[in-house]
PDBQT receptor file of N, H, CA, C and O in Angstrom, charges set to zero:
ATOM      1  N   MET A   1     154.160  55.663 185.885  1.00  0.00    +0.000 N 
ATOM      2  CA  MET A   1     154.212  54.555 184.862  1.00  0.00    +0.000 C 
ATOM      3  C   MET A   1     155.680  55.369 183.903  1.00  0.00    +0.000 C 
ATOM      4  O   MET A   1     156.015  56.544 183.748  1.00  0.00    +0.000 OA
ATOM      5  N   VAL A   2     156.118  54.350 183.538  1.00  0.00    +0.000 N 
ATOM      6  H   VAL A   2     155.846  53.396 183.664  1.00  0.00    +0.000 HD
ATOM      7  CA  VAL A   2     157.246  54.446 182.641  1.00  0.00    +0.000 C 
ATOM      8  C   VAL A   2     157.027  53.926 181.430  1.00  0.00    +0.000 C 
ATOM      9  O   VAL A   2     156.648  52.777 181.205  1.00  0.00    +0.000 OA
ATOM     10  N   HIS A   3     157.330  55.006 180.421  1.00  0.00    +0.000 N 
ATOM     11  H   HIS A   3     157.638  55.939 180.604  1.00  0.00    +0.000 HD
ATOM     12  CA  HIS A   3     156.839  54.916 178.985  1.00  0.00    +0.000 C 
ATOM     13  C   HIS A   3     158.531  54.858 178.240  1.00  0.00    +0.000 C 
ATOM     14  O   HIS A   3     159.440  55.650 178.488  1.00  0.00    +0.000 OA
ATOM     15  N   LYS A   4     158.574  53.865 177.442  1.00  0.00    +0.000 N 
ATOM     16  H   LYS A   4     157.836  53.221 177.240  1.00  0.00    +0.000 HD
ATOM     17  CA  LYS A   4     159.805  53.655 176.658  1.00  0.00    +0.000 C 
ATOM     18  C   LYS A   4     159.487  53.666 175.106  1.00  0.00    +0.000 C 
ATOM     19  O   LYS A   4     158.724  52.870 174.559  1.00  0.00    +0.000 OA
ATOM     20  N   ALA A   5     160.207  54.721 174.454  1.00  0.00    +0.000 N 
ATOM     21  H   ALA A   5     160.827  55.368 174.899  1.00  0.00    +0.000 HD
ATOM     22  CA  ALA A   5     160.072  54.920 173.117  1.00  0.00    +0.000 C 
ATOM     23  C   ALA A   5     161.083  54.103 172.201  1.00  0.00    +0.000 C 
ATOM     24  O   ALA A   5     162.276  53.910 172.435  1.00  0.00    +0.000 OA
ATOM     25  N   TYR A   6     160.280  53.628 171.009  1.00  0.00    +0.000 N 
ATOM     26  H   TYR A   6     159.311  53.785 170.819  1.00  0.00    +0.000 HD
ATOM     27  CA  TYR A   6     160.945  52.790 170.101  1.00  0.00    +0.000 C 
ATOM     28  C   TYR A   6     160.829  53.672 168.883  1.00  0.00    +0.000 C 
ATOM     29  O   TYR A   6     160.004  54.582 168.798  1.00  0.00    +0.000 OA
ATOM     30  N   LYS A   7     161.625  53.383 168.026  1.00  0.00    +0.000 N 
ATOM     31  H   LYS A   7     162.295  52.644 168.095  1.00  0.00    +0.000 HD
ATOM     32  CA  LYS A   7     161.714  53.995 166.486  1.00  0.00    +0.000 C 
ATOM     33  C   LYS A   7     161.948  52.935 165.559  1.00  0.00    +0.000 C 
ATOM     34  O   LYS A   7     162.908  52.174 165.676  1.00  0.00    +0.000 OA
ATOM     35  N   PHE A   8     161.146  52.861 164.686  1.00  0.00    +0.000 N 
ATOM     36  H   PHE A   8     160.366  53.479 164.591  1.00  0.00    +0.000 HD
ATOM     37  CA  PHE A   8     161.129  51.997 163.593  1.00  0.00    +0.000 C 
ATOM     38  C   PHE A   8     161.295  52.756 162.290  1.00  0.00    +0.000 C 
ATOM     39  O   PHE A   8     161.088  53.969 162.288  1.00  0.00    +0.000 OA
ATOM     40  N   GLU A   9     161.649  52.130 161.194  1.00  0.00    +0.000 N 
ATOM     41  H   GLU A   9     161.817  51.145 161.196  1.00  0.00    +0.000 HD
ATOM     42  CA  GLU A   9     161.483  52.668 159.787  1.00  0.00    +0.000 C 
ATOM     43  C   GLU A   9     161.060  51.626 158.836  1.00  0.00    +0.000 C 
ATOM     44  O   GLU A   9     161.817  50.678 158.626  1.00  0.00    +0.000 OA
ATOM     45  N   THR A  10     160.066  51.701 158.317  1.00  0.00    +0.000 N 
ATOM     46  H   THR A  10     159.451  52.471 158.488  1.00  0.00    +0.000 HD
ATOM     47  CA  THR A  10     159.371  50.798 157.422  1.00  0.00    +0.000 C 
ATOM     48  C   THR A  10     158.491  51.694 156.343  1.00  0.00    +0.000 C 
ATOM     49  O   THR A  10     158.340  52.911 156.234  1.00  0.00    +0.000 OA
ATOM     50  N   GLN A  11     158.013  50.655 155.648  1.00  0.00    +0.000 N 
ATOM     51  H   GLN A  11     158.136  49.666 155.736  1.00  0.00    +0.000 HD
ATOM     52  CA  GLN A  11     157.205  51.138 154.473  1.00  0.00    +0.000 C 
ATOM     53  C   GLN A  11     155.561  50.840 154.584  1.00  0.00    +0.000 C 
ATOM     54  O   GLN A  11     155.152  49.797 155.094  1.00  0.00    +0.000 OA
ATOM     55  N   ILE A  12     154.759  51.757 154.110  1.00  0.00    +0.000 N 
ATOM     56  H   ILE A  12     155.091  52.604 153.696  1.00  0.00    +0.000 HD
ATOM     57  CA  ILE A  12     153.614  51.234 153.968  1.00  0.00    +0.000 C 
ATOM     58  C   ILE A  12     153.142  50.317 153.000  1.00  0.00    +0.000 C 
ATOM     59  O   ILE A  12     153.162  50.696 151.829  1.00  0.00    +0.000 OA
ATOM     60  N   LEU A  13     152.679  49.073 153.286  1.00  0.00    +0.000 N 
ATOM     61  H   LEU A  13     152.662  48.765 154.237  1.00  0.00    +0.000 HD
ATOM     62  CA  LEU A  13     152.201  48.292 152.142  1.00  0.00    +0.000 C 
ATOM     63  C   LEU A  13     150.879  48.323 151.506  1.00  0.00    +0.000 C 
ATOM     64  O   LEU A  13     149.917  48.799 152.110  1.00  0.00    +0.000 OA
ATOM     65  N   PRO A  14     150.784  47.872 150.390  1.00  0.00    +0.000 N 
ATOM     66  CA  PRO A  14     149.467  47.876 149.543  1.00  0.00    +0.000 C 
ATOM     67  C   PRO A  14     148.174  47.822 150.677  1.00  0.00    +0.000 C 
ATOM     68  O   PRO A  14     148.232  47.165 151.716  1.00  0.00    +0.000 OA
ATOM     69  N   GLY A  15     147.262  48.466 150.349  1.00  0.00    +0.000 N 
ATOM     70  H   GLY A  15     147.215  49.000 149.505  1.00  0.00    +0.000 HD
ATOM     71  CA  GLY A  15     146.257  48.694 151.227  1.00  0.00    +0.000 C 
ATOM     72  C   GLY A  15     146.254  49.682 152.438  1.00  0.00    +0.000 C 
ATOM     73  O   GLY A  15     145.234  49.802 153.115  1.00  0.00    +0.000 OA
ATOM     74  N   GLY A  16     147.438  50.420 152.727  1.00  0.00    +0.000 N 
ATOM     75  H   GLY A  16     148.267  50.323 152.176  1.00  0.00    +0.000 HD
ATOM     76  CA  GLY A  16     147.524  51.187 153.888  1.00  0.00    +0.000 C 
ATOM     77  C   GLY A  16     148.464  50.138 154.997  1.00  0.00    +0.000 C 
ATOM     78  O   GLY A  16     148.975  50.642 155.996  1.00  0.00    +0.000 OA
ATOM     79  N   LYS A  17     148.581  49.014 154.768  1.00  0.00    +0.000 N 
ATOM     80  H   LYS A  17     148.166  48.604 153.956  1.00  0.00    +0.000 HD
ATOM     81  CA  LYS A  17     148.906  47.835 155.797  1.00  0.00    +0.000 C 
ATOM     82  C   LYS A  17     150.324  48.486 156.265  1.00  0.00    +0.000 C 
ATOM     83  O   LYS A  17     151.054  49.136 155.516  1.00  0.00    +0.000 OA
ATOM     84  N   LEU A  18     150.591  48.193 157.660  1.00  0.00    +0.000 N 
ATOM     85  H   LEU A  18     149.998  47.665 158.268  1.00  0.00    +0.000 HD
ATOM     86  CA  LEU A  18     151.831  48.593 158.280  1.00  0.00    +0.000 C 
ATOM     87  C   LEU A  18     152.324  47.335 159.105  1.00  0.00    +0.000 C 
ATOM     88  O   LEU A  18     151.596  46.940 160.016  1.00  0.00    +0.000 OA
ATOM     89  N   GLU A  19     153.485  46.697 158.849  1.00  0.00    +0.000 N 
ATOM     90  H   GLU A  19     154.076  47.018 158.108  1.00  0.00    +0.000 HD
ATOM     91  CA  GLU A  19     153.729  45.531 159.429  1.00  0.00    +0.000 C 
ATOM     92  C   GLU A  19     155.224  45.996 160.190  1.00  0.00    +0.000 C 
ATOM     93  O   GLU A  19     155.897  46.813 159.561  1.00  0.00    +0.000 OA
ATOM     94  N   LEU A  20     155.723  45.539 161.424  1.00  0.00    +0.000 N 
ATOM     95  H   LEU A  20     155.175  44.876 161.935  1.00  0.00    +0.000 HD
ATOM     96  CA  LEU A  20     156.818  45.673 161.969  1.00  0.00    +0.000 C 
ATOM     97  C   LEU A  20     157.020  44.694 163.138  1.00  0.00    +0.000 C 
ATOM     98  O   LEU A  20     156.082  44.448 163.896  1.00  0.00    +0.000 OA
ATOM     99  N   THR A  21     158.049  44.217 163.269  1.00  0.00    +0.000 N 
ATOM    100  H   THR A  21     158.810  44.417 162.652  1.00  0.00    +0.000 HD
ATOM    101  CA  THR A  21     158.640  43.357 164.466  1.00  0.00    +0.000 C 
ATOM    102  C   THR A  21     158.868  44.080 165.706  1.00  0.00    +0.000 C 
ATOM    103  O   THR A  21     159.453  45.145 165.514  1.00  0.00    +0.000 OA
ATOM    104  N   THR A  22     158.600  43.841 166.863  1.00  0.00    +0.000 N 
ATOM    105  H   THR A  22     158.124  42.975 167.019  1.00  0.00    +0.000 HD
ATOM    106  CA  THR A  22     159.176  44.637 168.044  1.00  0.00    +0.000 C 
ATOM    107  C   THR A  22     159.466  43.622 169.162  1.00  0.00    +0.000 C 
ATOM    108  O   THR A  22     159.134  42.456 169.372  1.00  0.00    +0.000 OA
ATOM    109  N   PRO A  23     160.282  44.610 169.846  1.00  0.00    +0.000 N 
ATOM    110  CA  PRO A  23     160.625  43.575 171.155  1.00  0.00    +0.000 C 
ATOM    111  C   PRO A  23     159.751  43.486 172.048  1.00  0.00    +0.000 C 
ATOM    112  O   PRO A  23     160.143  43.184 173.175  1.00  0.00    +0.000 OA
ATOM    113  N   LEU A  24     158.469  43.694 171.848  1.00  0.00    +0.000 N 
ATOM    114  H   LEU A  24     158.150  43.940 170.932  1.00  0.00    +0.000 HD
ATOM    115  CA  LEU A  24     157.580  43.879 173.046  1.00  0.00    +0.000 C 
ATOM    116  C   LEU A  24     156.634  42.464 173.185  1.00  0.00    +0.000 C 
ATOM    117  O   LEU A  24     156.424  41.794 172.173  1.00  0.00    +0.000 OA
ATOM    118  N   PRO A  25     156.228  42.165 174.153  1.00  0.00    +0.000 N 
ATOM    119  CA  PRO A  25     155.313  41.000 174.144  1.00  0.00    +0.000 C 
ATOM    120  C   PRO A  25     154.142  40.898 173.635  1.00  0.00    +0.000 C 
ATOM    121  O   PRO A  25     153.508  41.951 173.570  1.00  0.00    +0.000 OA
ATOM    122  N   PRO A  26     153.540  39.752 173.164  1.00  0.00    +0.000 N 
ATOM    123  CA  PRO A  26     152.262  40.004 172.574  1.00  0.00    +0.000 C 
ATOM    124  C   PRO A  26     151.119  40.388 173.432  1.00  0.00    +0.000 C 
ATOM    125  O   PRO A  26     151.060  40.064 174.618  1.00  0.00    +0.000 OA
ATOM    126  N   GLY A  27     150.241  41.057 172.845  1.00  0.00    +0.000 N 
ATOM    127  H   GLY A  27     150.288  41.320 171.882  1.00  0.00    +0.000 HD
ATOM    128  CA  GLY A  27     149.005  41.490 173.881  1.00  0.00    +0.000 C 
ATOM    129  C   GLY A  27     149.463  42.879 174.444  1.00  0.00    +0.000 C 
ATOM    130  O   GLY A  27     148.571  43.539 174.978  1.00  0.00    +0.000 OA
ATOM    131  N   CYS A  28     150.851  43.478 174.401  1.00  0.00    +0.000 N 
ATOM    132  H   CYS A  28     151.576  42.942 173.967  1.00  0.00    +0.000 HD
ATOM    133  CA  CYS A  28     151.010  44.448 174.801  1.00  0.00    +0.000 C 
ATOM    134  C   CYS A  28     150.298  45.778 173.862  1.00  0.00    +0.000 C 
ATOM    135  O   CYS A  28     150.315  45.909 172.638  1.00  0.00    +0.000 OA
ATOM    136  N   ARG A  29     149.714  46.639 174.848  1.00  0.00    +0.000 N 
ATOM    137  H   ARG A  29     149.700  46.532 175.843  1.00  0.00    +0.000 HD
ATOM    138  CA  ARG A  29     149.047  47.799 174.206  1.00  0.00    +0.000 C 
ATOM    139  C   ARG A  29     150.155  48.935 174.123  1.00  0.00    +0.000 C 
ATOM    140  O   ARG A  29     150.937  49.271 175.011  1.00  0.00    +0.000 OA
ATOM    141  N   VAL A  30     150.013  49.512 172.665  1.00  0.00    +0.000 N 
ATOM    142  H   VAL A  30     149.377  49.239 171.942  1.00  0.00    +0.000 HD
ATOM    143  CA  VAL A  30     150.990  50.706 172.195  1.00  0.00    +0.000 C 
ATOM    144  C   VAL A  30     149.949  51.644 171.480  1.00  0.00    +0.000 C 
ATOM    145  O   VAL A  30     148.803  51.428 171.087  1.00  0.00    +0.000 OA
ATOM    146  N   GLU A  31     150.734  52.736 171.448  1.00  0.00    +0.000 N 
ATOM    147  H   GLU A  31     151.665  52.911 171.767  1.00  0.00    +0.000 HD
ATOM    148  CA  GLU A  31     150.265  53.903 170.720  1.00  0.00    +0.000 C 
ATOM    149  C   GLU A  31     151.121  54.105 169.314  1.00  0.00    +0.000 C 
ATOM    150  O   GLU A  31     152.318  54.373 169.424  1.00  0.00    +0.000 OA
ATOM    151  N   VAL A  32     150.648  54.006 168.253  1.00  0.00    +0.000 N 
ATOM    152  H   VAL A  32     149.676  53.789 168.164  1.00  0.00    +0.000 HD
ATOM    153  CA  VAL A  32     151.557  54.384 167.066  1.00  0.00    +0.000 C 
ATOM    154  C   VAL A  32     151.197  55.873 166.470  1.00  0.00    +0.000 C 
ATOM    155  O   VAL A  32     150.051  56.313 166.383  1.00  0.00    +0.000 OA
ATOM    156  N   LEU A  33     152.392  56.563 166.078  1.00  0.00    +0.000 N 
ATOM    157  H   LEU A  33     153.324  56.205 166.149  1.00  0.00    +0.000 HD
ATOM    158  CA  LEU A  33     152.154  57.712 165.544  1.00  0.00    +0.000 C 
ATOM    159  C   LEU A  33     153.031  57.767 164.287  1.00  0.00    +0.000 C 
ATOM    160  O   LEU A  33     154.236  57.527 164.367  1.00  0.00    +0.000 OA
ATOM    161  N   VAL A  34     152.472  58.063 163.196  1.00  0.00    +0.000 N 
ATOM    162  H   VAL A  34     151.493  58.258 163.131  1.00  0.00    +0.000 HD
ATOM    163  CA  VAL A  34     153.201  57.803 161.850  1.00  0.00    +0.000 C 
ATOM    164  C   VAL A  34     153.482  59.241 161.397  1.00  0.00    +0.000 C 
ATOM    165  O   VAL A  34     152.683  60.162 161.566  1.00  0.00    +0.000 OA
ATOM    166  N   ILE A  35     154.779  59.372 160.760  1.00  0.00    +0.000 N 
ATOM    167  H   ILE A  35     155.429  58.624 160.622  1.00  0.00    +0.000 HD
ATOM    168  CA  ILE A  35     155.179  60.772 160.149  1.00  0.00    +0.000 C 
ATOM    169  C   ILE A  35     155.977  60.496 159.050  1.00  0.00    +0.000 C 
ATOM    170  O   ILE A  35     156.998  59.821 159.181  1.00  0.00    +0.000 OA
ATOM    171  N   ARG A  36     155.592  60.983 157.884  1.00  0.00    +0.000 N 
ATOM    172  H   ARG A  36     154.762  61.531 157.778  1.00  0.00    +0.000 HD
ATOM    173  CA  ARG A  36     155.871  60.556 156.801  1.00  0.00    +0.000 C 
ATOM    174  C   ARG A  36     157.343  61.244 156.409  1.00  0.00    +0.000 C 
ATOM    175  O   ARG A  36     157.440  62.469 156.483  1.00  0.00    +0.000 OA
ATOM    176  N   GLU A  37     158.229  60.619 156.086  1.00  0.00    +0.000 N 
ATOM    177  H   GLU A  37     158.151  59.624 156.026  1.00  0.00    +0.000 HD
ATOM    178  CA  GLU A  37     159.755  61.019 156.018  1.00  0.00    +0.000 C 
ATOM    179  C   GLU A  37     159.894  62.131 154.997  1.00  0.00    +0.000 C 
ATOM    180  O   GLU A  37     160.521  63.128 155.354  1.00  0.00    +0.000 OA
ATOM    181  N   GLU A  38     159.380  62.088 153.749  1.00  0.00    +0.000 N 
ATOM    182  H   GLU A  38     158.871  61.278 153.459  1.00  0.00    +0.000 HD
ATOM    183  CA  GLU A  38     159.504  63.038 152.737  1.00  0.00    +0.000 C 
ATOM    184  C   GLU A  38     158.755  64.369 153.143  1.00  0.00    +0.000 C 
ATOM    185  O   GLU A  38     158.815  65.327 152.372  1.00  0.00    +0.000 OA
ATOM    186  N   THR A  39     158.067  64.458 154.301  1.00  0.00    +0.000 N 
ATOM    187  H   THR A  39     158.018  63.680 154.927  1.00  0.00    +0.000 HD
ATOM    188  CA  THR A  39     157.536  65.725 154.382  1.00  0.00    +0.000 C 
ATOM    189  C   THR A  39     158.700  66.992 154.830  1.00  0.00    +0.000 C 
ATOM    190  O   THR A  39     159.599  66.859 155.661  1.00  0.00    +0.000 OA
ATOM    191  N   GLU A  40     158.389  68.234 154.020  1.00  0.00    +0.000 N 
ATOM    192  H   GLU A  40     157.659  68.341 153.344  1.00  0.00    +0.000 HD
ATOM    193  CA  GLU A  40     159.387  69.054 154.191  1.00  0.00    +0.000 C 
ATOM    194  C   GLU A  40     159.344  69.855 155.605  1.00  0.00    +0.000 C 
ATOM    195  O   GLU A  40     160.381  70.218 156.160  1.00  0.00    +0.000 OA
ATOM    196  N   ASP A  41     158.140  70.080 156.101  1.00  0.00    +0.000 N 
ATOM    197  H   ASP A  41     157.297  69.785 155.651  1.00  0.00    +0.000 HD
ATOM    198  CA  ASP A  41     158.129  70.657 157.281  1.00  0.00    +0.000 C 
ATOM    199  C   ASP A  41     157.393  69.876 158.410  1.00  0.00    +0.000 C 
ATOM    200  O   ASP A  41     156.226  69.991 158.786  1.00  0.00    +0.000 OA
ATOM    201  N   LEU A  42     158.478  68.969 158.894  1.00  0.00    +0.000 N 
ATOM    202  H   LEU A  42     159.426  68.875 158.588  1.00  0.00    +0.000 HD
ATOM    203  CA  LEU A  42     158.047  68.299 160.149  1.00  0.00    +0.000 C 
ATOM    204  C   LEU A  42     157.412  68.791 161.352  1.00  0.00    +0.000 C 
ATOM    205  O   LEU A  42     156.730  68.058 162.068  1.00  0.00    +0.000 OA
ATOM    206  N   THR A  43     157.619  70.011 161.590  1.00  0.00    +0.000 N 
ATOM    207  H   THR A  43     158.174  70.606 161.008  1.00  0.00    +0.000 HD
ATOM    208  CA  THR A  43     156.909  70.523 162.615  1.00  0.00    +0.000 C 
ATOM    209  C   THR A  43     155.466  70.785 162.430  1.00  0.00    +0.000 C 
ATOM    210  O   THR A  43     154.730  70.821 163.416  1.00  0.00    +0.000 OA
ATOM    211  N   ALA A  44     154.927  71.005 161.015  1.00  0.00    +0.000 N 
ATOM    212  H   ALA A  44     155.525  70.976 160.214  1.00  0.00    +0.000 HD
ATOM    213  CA  ALA A  44     153.606  71.192 161.036  1.00  0.00    +0.000 C 
ATOM    214  C   ALA A  44     153.107  70.105 160.959  1.00  0.00    +0.000 C 
ATOM    215  O   ALA A  44     151.939  70.130 161.348  1.00  0.00    +0.000 OA
ATOM    216  N   ASP A  45     153.534  68.883 160.548  1.00  0.00    +0.000 N 
ATOM    217  H   ASP A  45     154.483  68.863 160.232  1.00  0.00    +0.000 HD
ATOM    218  CA  ASP A  45     152.948  67.601 160.656  1.00  0.00    +0.000 C 
ATOM    219  C   ASP A  45     152.701  67.317 162.066  1.00  0.00    +0.000 C 
ATOM    220  O   ASP A  45     151.599  66.950 162.473  1.00  0.00    +0.000 OA
ATOM    221  N   VAL A  46     153.812  67.498 162.880  1.00  0.00    +0.000 N 
ATOM    222  H   VAL A  46     154.708  67.795 162.549  1.00  0.00    +0.000 HD
ATOM    223  CA  VAL A  46     153.710  67.332 164.374  1.00  0.00    +0.000 C 
ATOM    224  C   VAL A  46     152.389  68.033 164.842  1.00  0.00    +0.000 C 
ATOM    225  O   VAL A  46     151.482  67.355 165.327  1.00  0.00    +0.000 OA
ATOM    226  N   MET A  47     152.281  69.362 164.700  1.00  0.00    +0.000 N 
ATOM    227  H   MET A  47     153.018  69.912 164.306  1.00  0.00    +0.000 HD
ATOM    228  CA  MET A  47     151.420  69.837 165.322  1.00  0.00    +0.000 C 
ATOM    229  C   MET A  47     149.976  69.599 164.538  1.00  0.00    +0.000 C 
ATOM    230  O   MET A  47     148.982  69.915 165.192  1.00  0.00    +0.000 OA
ATOM    231  N   ASP A  48     149.794  69.157 163.417  1.00  0.00    +0.000 N 
ATOM    232  H   ASP A  48     150.601  68.901 162.885  1.00  0.00    +0.000 HD
ATOM    233  CA  ASP A  48     148.580  68.720 163.073  1.00  0.00    +0.000 C 
ATOM    234  C   ASP A  48     148.286  67.051 163.891  1.00  0.00    +0.000 C 
ATOM    235  O   ASP A  48     147.222  66.568 164.277  1.00  0.00    +0.000 OA
ATOM    236  N   MET A  49     149.270  66.653 163.926  1.00  0.00    +0.000 N 
ATOM    237  H   MET A  49     150.135  67.045 163.612  1.00  0.00    +0.000 HD
ATOM    238  CA  MET A  49     149.018  65.239 164.914  1.00  0.00    +0.000 C 
ATOM    239  C   MET A  49     148.360  65.740 166.218  1.00  0.00    +0.000 C 
ATOM    240  O   MET A  49     147.289  65.368 166.698  1.00  0.00    +0.000 OA
ATOM    241  N   ALA A  50     149.238  66.675 166.698  1.00  0.00    +0.000 N 
ATOM    242  H   ALA A  50     150.108  66.978 166.308  1.00  0.00    +0.000 HD
ATOM    243  CA  ALA A  50     148.922  66.954 168.161  1.00  0.00    +0.000 C 
ATOM    244  C   ALA A  50     147.471  67.645 168.348  1.00  0.00    +0.000 C 
ATOM    245  O   ALA A  50     146.785  67.515 169.362  1.00  0.00    +0.000 OA
ATOM    246  N   THR A  51     147.136  68.349 167.285  1.00  0.00    +0.000 N 
ATOM    247  H   THR A  51     147.693  68.455 166.461  1.00  0.00    +0.000 HD
ATOM    248  CA  THR A  51     145.738  68.973 167.499  1.00  0.00    +0.000 C 
ATOM    249  C   THR A  51     144.653  68.203 166.809  1.00  0.00    +0.000 C 
ATOM    250  O   THR A  51     143.503  68.633 166.899  1.00  0.00    +0.000 OA
ATOM    251  N   SER A  52     144.905  67.075 166.110  1.00  0.00    +0.000 N 
ATOM    252  H   SER A  52     145.839  66.725 166.037  1.00  0.00    +0.000 HD
ATOM    253  CA  SER A  52     143.872  66.304 165.527  1.00  0.00    +0.000 C 
ATOM    254  C   SER A  52     142.899  65.662 166.293  1.00  0.00    +0.000 C 
ATOM    255  O   SER A  52     141.855  65.293 165.754  1.00  0.00    +0.000 OA
ATOM    256  N   SER A  53     143.152  65.441 167.757  1.00  0.00    +0.000 N 
ATOM    257  H   SER A  53     144.000  65.741 168.195  1.00  0.00    +0.000 HD
ATOM    258  CA  SER A  53     142.258  64.862 168.467  1.00  0.00    +0.000 C 
ATOM    259  C   SER A  53     141.446  66.005 169.321  1.00  0.00    +0.000 C 
ATOM    260  O   SER A  53     140.468  65.777 170.033  1.00  0.00    +0.000 OA
ATOM    261  N   LEU A  54     141.954  67.066 169.137  1.00  0.00    +0.000 N 
ATOM    262  H   LEU A  54     142.749  67.251 168.559  1.00  0.00    +0.000 HD
ATOM    263  CA  LEU A  54     141.044  68.249 169.992  1.00  0.00    +0.000 C 
ATOM    264  C   LEU A  54     139.829  68.432 169.833  1.00  0.00    +0.000 C 
ATOM    265  O   LEU A  54     139.163  68.853 170.778  1.00  0.00    +0.000 OA
ATOM    266  N   GLU A  55     139.278  68.177 168.671  1.00  0.00    +0.000 N 
ATOM    267  H   GLU A  55     139.819  67.835 167.902  1.00  0.00    +0.000 HD
ATOM    268  CA  GLU A  55     137.915  68.168 168.542  1.00  0.00    +0.000 C 
ATOM    269  C   GLU A  55     136.952  67.359 169.229  1.00  0.00    +0.000 C 
ATOM    270  O   GLU A  55     135.747  67.605 169.287  1.00  0.00    +0.000 OA
ATOM    271  N   PHE A  56     137.585  66.304 169.786  1.00  0.00    +0.000 N 
ATOM    272  H   PHE A  56     138.564  66.103 169.739  1.00  0.00    +0.000 HD
ATOM    273  CA  PHE A  56     136.919  65.445 170.681  1.00  0.00    +0.000 C 
ATOM    274  C   PHE A  56     136.576  66.100 172.136  1.00  0.00    +0.000 C 
ATOM    275  O   PHE A  56     135.680  65.623 172.834  1.00  0.00    +0.000 OA
ATOM    276  N   TRP A  57     137.291  67.138 172.512  1.00  0.00    +0.000 N 
ATOM    277  H   TRP A  57     138.018  67.525 171.945  1.00  0.00    +0.000 HD
ATOM    278  CA  TRP A  57     136.933  67.745 173.624  1.00  0.00    +0.000 C 
ATOM    279  C   TRP A  57     136.083  69.059 173.531  1.00  0.00    +0.000 C 
ATOM    280  O   TRP A  57     135.665  69.596 174.557  1.00  0.00    +0.000 OA
ATOM    281  N   ASP A  58     135.797  69.649 172.081  1.00  0.00    +0.000 N 
ATOM    282  H   ASP A  58     136.137  69.213 171.248  1.00  0.00    +0.000 HD
ATOM    283  CA  ASP A  58     134.891  70.637 171.929  1.00  0.00    +0.000 C 
ATOM    284  C   ASP A  58     133.359  70.325 171.609  1.00  0.00    +0.000 C 
ATOM    285  O   ASP A  58     132.768  70.290 170.530  1.00  0.00    +0.000 OA
ATOM    286  N   ASN A  59     132.851  70.078 173.115  1.00  0.00    +0.000 N 
ATOM    287  H   ASN A  59     133.331  70.107 173.992  1.00  0.00    +0.000 HD
ATOM    288  CA  ASN A  59     131.508  69.813 172.854  1.00  0.00    +0.000 C 
ATOM    289  C   ASN A  59     130.782  70.245 173.845  1.00  0.00    +0.000 C 
ATOM    290  O   ASN A  59     131.341  70.239 174.942  1.00  0.00    +0.000 OA
ATOM    291  N   PRO A  60     129.451  70.706 173.782  1.00  0.00    +0.000 N 
ATOM    292  CA  PRO A  60     128.537  71.373 174.963  1.00  0.00    +0.000 C 
ATOM    293  C   PRO A  60     128.655  70.608 176.025  1.00  0.00    +0.000 C 
ATOM    294  O   PRO A  60     129.002  71.192 177.052  1.00  0.00    +0.000 OA
ATOM    295  N   ILE A  61     128.434  69.254 176.099  1.00  0.00    +0.000 N 
ATOM    296  H   ILE A  61     128.151  68.779 175.265  1.00  0.00    +0.000 HD
ATOM    297  CA  ILE A  61     128.326  68.786 177.495  1.00  0.00    +0.000 C 
ATOM    298  C   ILE A  61     129.679  68.758 178.268  1.00  0.00    +0.000 C 
ATOM    299  O   ILE A  61     129.620  68.848 179.494  1.00  0.00    +0.000 OA
ATOM    300  N   ASP A  62     130.824  68.649 177.695  1.00  0.00    +0.000 N 
ATOM    301  H   ASP A  62     130.872  68.577 176.699  1.00  0.00    +0.000 HD
ATOM    302  CA  ASP A  62     132.155  68.906 178.433  1.00  0.00    +0.000 C 
ATOM    303  C   ASP A  62     132.306  70.530 178.852  1.00  0.00    +0.000 C 
ATOM    304  O   ASP A  62     132.705  70.887 179.960  1.00  0.00    +0.000 OA
ATOM    305  N   ASP A  63     131.973  71.317 177.926  1.00  0.00    +0.000 N 
ATOM    306  H   ASP A  63     131.649  71.027 177.025  1.00  0.00    +0.000 HD
ATOM    307  CA  ASP A  63     131.898  72.581 178.030  1.00  0.00    +0.000 C 
ATOM    308  C   ASP A  63     131.190  72.936 179.645  1.00  0.00    +0.000 C 
ATOM    309  O   ASP A  63     131.809  73.478 180.560  1.00  0.00    +0.000 OA
ATOM    310  N   ALA A  64     129.818  72.496 179.699  1.00  0.00    +0.000 N 
ATOM    311  H   ALA A  64     129.314  72.055 178.956  1.00  0.00    +0.000 HD
ATOM    312  CA  ALA A  64     128.720  72.693 180.533  1.00  0.00    +0.000 C 
ATOM    313  C   ALA A  64     129.489  72.173 181.997  1.00  0.00    +0.000 C 
ATOM    314  O   ALA A  64     129.531  72.932 182.965  1.00  0.00    +0.000 OA
ATOM    315  N   GLU A  65     130.107  70.753 182.041  1.00  0.00    +0.000 N 
ATOM    316  H   GLU A  65     130.073  70.136 181.254  1.00  0.00    +0.000 HD
ATOM    317  CA  GLU A  65     130.545  70.207 183.077  1.00  0.00    +0.000 C 
ATOM    318  C   GLU A  65     131.719  71.049 183.682  1.00  0.00    +0.000 C 
ATOM    319  O   GLU A  65     131.563  71.358 184.863  1.00  0.00    +0.000 OA
ATOM    320  N   TRP A  66     132.827  71.455 183.094  1.00  0.00    +0.000 N 
ATOM    321  H   TRP A  66     132.954  71.204 182.134  1.00  0.00    +0.000 HD
ATOM    322  CA  TRP A  66     133.943  72.092 182.979  1.00  0.00    +0.000 C 
ATOM    323  C   TRP A  66     133.695  73.543 183.613  1.00  0.00    +0.000 C 
ATOM    324  O   TRP A  66     134.365  73.961 184.556  1.00  0.00    +0.000 OA
ATOM    325  N   ASN A  67     132.565  74.338 182.942  1.00  0.00    +0.000 N 
ATOM    326  H   ASN A  67     132.021  73.998 182.176  1.00  0.00    +0.000 HD
ATOM    327  CA  ASN A  67     132.172  75.482 183.537  1.00  0.00    +0.000 C 
ATOM    328  C   ASN A  67     131.641  75.441 184.888  1.00  0.00    +0.000 C 
ATOM    329  O   ASN A  67     131.671  76.386 185.677  1.00  0.00    +0.000 OA
ATOM    330  N   ASN A  68     131.194  74.390 185.090  1.00  0.00    +0.000 N 
ATOM    331  H   ASN A  68     131.170  73.622 184.450  1.00  0.00    +0.000 HD
ATOM    332  CA  ASN A  68     130.338  74.218 186.501  1.00  0.00    +0.000 C 
ATOM    333  C   ASN A  68     131.307  73.342 187.498  1.00  0.00    +0.000 C 
ATOM    334  O   ASN A  68     130.888  72.862 188.552  1.00  0.00    +0.000 OA
ATOM    335  N   ALA A  69     132.586  73.202 187.056  1.00  0.00    +0.000 N 
ATOM    336  H   ALA A  69     132.927  73.591 186.201  1.00  0.00    +0.000 HD
ATOM    337  CA  ALA A  69     133.406  72.325 188.136  1.00  0.00    +0.000 C 
ATOM    338  C   ALA A  69     133.957  73.227 189.277  1.00  0.00    +0.000 C 
ATOM    339  O   ALA A  69     134.610  72.731 190.194  1.00  0.00    +0.000 OA
TER     340      ALA A  69
């Protein structure tokens, strides 16, 4: 599967809403990562994003399954 990256710069609207126009067809599934520009330490923000979903894997059911695989 080939992934193509697009970069857009925009502002967050009232209510936390984000709007942008892309060259992608309607109904196309995408993943959105948001990085604040005024952040001084971009590396820390990227690390926070990368590890924010790790808690999903930290559960006893997965631990038992993987330990017995």
